[in-house]
N, C-alpha and C positions, 0 to 999 in steps of 0.2 A: 459351781451348783451342782446337788446331785442330780443324775439321769437314771431314776429307776423305771421310769413309767414307759408304757408303750408307745408305738408310734399309732399316732388316730388314724381311722379309717373315715373317709366322707360320712356325714351319718346318715343313716338308711334313712330313703324316705322318697317318693316321685317328687318329680318336677311339678311342683305344685302350679307354677305359674306365678300370677299377679291378683292378690285378694285385699278385702279390707277386714276392720274390725268390725266383730258383729255387736252393735248397741242396741238397746232396750228403745231408743227411738226408732228403729227400724226393723221391730220384728216382724210388725203386720203384714211392712213391705214387702220384707224379704219371704214369708210364708206365703203369701198371697199371689204375688207377681213372678216368685224364682227368678230374680234377675242374674242376669247374664254376667256371673261372678268366678271366678276359677274356685275361690275356695275362700273360708273365713277363721279368724282367730275369734279367741274369747277368753275373757278374763278368768282364770281357772276359779278361783275364791268364790265367784259368782253362782257356781254350779255344783261347788263341794259340797256334800252332807246336807242336801238339802233337794226338795221335789217340787211339787208344785206347776205350775207355770214357765218359770226359766229353765227347767229341765227339761220340759215337755217339748218348748221351742228348741232347747238346742238338739234335742233327738231327732226333732223333723226336720231339722235344718241338714242335721249330720245325713240324713238318705239322700240327699241330692247334692253334697257338696262336703269335699274335706276338709275336716277342721282342726286348727292347731289350739293345743290349751298352753297360755301364756300365763305364767305366774308371779306373782308381785310380793309372795309370802313366805316361800321356801328359806329366805335368810341364809343361802348359803357360806357366807361371810362372817357368820356370827359366833363368837365363841361358846352361847349357848348350847346344849346340845340337839342334837337334832329332834324335833318334833315328830316323834314316832306316830301319835294319832294325825297330824297332818299327812305324813306319806302316805299311811292308809288310806286316808279317803282320797287321796290323788289315785295313788293306785287302782281303786275302784271305781272312781269317773273315769281313768282310763280304758278299763278295762269295758264299763260300760259303751263308752263314747268311739272306742279305737282311734286317737288322733292321726293325724299324719306326724306331728311333732309333740315334742314336751317343753316348754321354756321356762326360763326366770331368768333372776337378773344377778350379775355379780355384785352383791352388795350385801348389806345386813341392816335389818330392820327392826330391833329392838334390844335389849338387854335383860339379864332378870327375869325373863318371861314376859317384859312389858314391852309392846308395841309400841314404836314412836311413827307410824304410819309413815314410813317417808324410806327410801331407798337411798343408803348410806352407803359412802363408797368404802373401800377396805385399803388398808395400806400395803403396797407393793414391794413386799419384804418378800425373804427368803422362808421367813417362819410362818406367814401368811399365805405363801403359796404352796408349802405344805401341808397348812391345815385345811385346804379348800379343797386340794386335791385329793385328801382323804373321804372328806364330806362328799364329794362329787362321786365317790367310787361307793359311798353305802349309799347314796341316794340312786344311783345307775342300777346299782344290786335289787335293789327292792322293787323298782318298778321292772326291771328286767329290758331296758331297753336306755338306750343314749338321751342325755340332758345335753338341751343347746343354752350356754348363759346369755345371756347380752351384757354388752357393753355399757356402762351407765352414764347418765350426762352427769359431770362435777361441778361444784361450784368453789373448792376448797381443794389443796393438795397435802398431804401428810409431808415433814419434813423429814420423817425415818425411811419414806422410800427409798428403796436402794435399785430400782429399775422404771423403766416408764412403763405406764398404762399397755401399752400394745405388746412389750416383750412378756409383760406377766399373764397377758390373755394367750400368749400364744403359746406360752410353754403351761399353761395350765392345759390347753387342749391336748399337746404333745403328752402329757405325763397322765392323763387321767381319762384321754381317750373321748372326752365331751367334748361337743360341738360347739360354734357361735355362732349366736345370732347375732348379725352384724349391724348396729341401729345406725346408720349414716348420718341421720341428722345428731343425734348424740355424740358422733365423729365430731362433726363441725361443731356442735355448742361447747363439748368440753375444750377441744383446740383452743377455741377462740378466747373461751375465758380464761385458758393459759399460754396463750401465746406460745403453741404449738403448731405444726405443721399437718393440716388433717392428711392432706396426699402421702406424706409422707408416713404416717400413720398405718394409713391402709398400705402401702407397698412392702409393711415391714410384717403382714399378716400372712398364716400360713393357707394360701388358699384350700388345700384339703381340707380345714377346720371348720370353714364357712358353708354352715345348713340353712339360713336364712337372714333376709335383711329386711329393715326395717324403714319405711319413710315417712316423717313425719314433720309439725311444724312448731317453732318455737317463739318466745315474745323477749322481745330485745329493750330492758327496762332502761337501758343507757350505763350504766357499769358493767353490764353482764349480761350474756343471754340465759335466758330462763327455759327450762323444756316442759312448754306448757301441753303439748300435742292441741295447740288450740288456734291453729293456722293451719294454711294451706303451705306447703312444701316450699321452700324459697329458690330460687335461682343458684343460687351458690350451693345449695345443697343438692338439688338434681344434677349441677354437673359434677361434683362430689359422687354422686351416684353412678352416672354415665363413667368414671375412672374405676370405679367399684366392680362393675360388670368387665372392664375391661380386663380386672385383674382375675375374678372369679367367676367368671360365664352367666348361666342363666339360673341362678340360684333363686327358689324360691323369693317372692317381694311383697310384701306387704305395707298397706297405707293404714297407719293411725290418727284416729279424730277422737280425744276423749272430753273434750270439753268445748265448749258450743257447737255441738254436734250438726252438721250442716245436713241438707237433704242428701238421700243415697247416690241420687244422681251426682253430687260433686265427688263424692268420696269414688265413684266410678271412674269419673274423669281423669281423676288424680292415677288411678291404677291403670286405666288406658295411657296414662302419660308415661309411665314408668314402662309400659309396657314398649309402647315405641322407643324410648330411648336405647332402652335394652336391644330392642333389633335393629335399632340404627348402628349400636356398636357393634354388636355381633355382626350384622353383613357387613360393615367395612373391614371384618377380616382383622381386627383388630386381638393382640394373642388374648386370649383366655383359657385359663388353668381350668 
């Protein structure tokens, strides 16, 4: 396999600690009470090319907390041309908000300019890798900063894939200089759905590329696990997170909850549990990269 790219550095950014997703259900509480949350993540597209209340809320939250922009529509794996209008709007929002991180997903979201409103997996081939590396380079050049890409939850695998997902992600980070947003829940969901070992998946990742971690909940529909972000983190994912901390250290960690959103205190409790697990692992003196 060609080896033209740079060895990536750890994606820049502060040690953010333990955060939660900022959702409309909690706007008033966050603004009025300024809860003890290390940082917030927002869905990028909800604030791009718009003004009014959403942007006002984001700017007010940003005055008191670091913020990460987490996109769902970059479609880095698509064969359609990169959407320059989208990139311009993202760059404008980033200049205004000064986020700690900009992230999206390793996926494609449509074809021929038509969105399917889903995060679809890419084939893990050398050709696809070359394609995504080039596109990441263009995005990072336009934004003037590294991009972090998240491993998706998947429910099918391509017969044409030439390497496992973890190898594709590691090579993408090495060759493009981008970072990884490691979604621990997605690792568990994907490996459960396809019969892979989630611990071996984590062990194969390059520690220097991990810039953020996600935790969330899934729904067991019987024949497969479905990444719904509508549940508390399960015990198996907490155990996998502890292993991730032993490998990657005190990486910024966020709890996602997008459907059936509970009161803010429950999200804070989940973030506090992540903090406690990380502290226990690191204080025990386990090796951390």
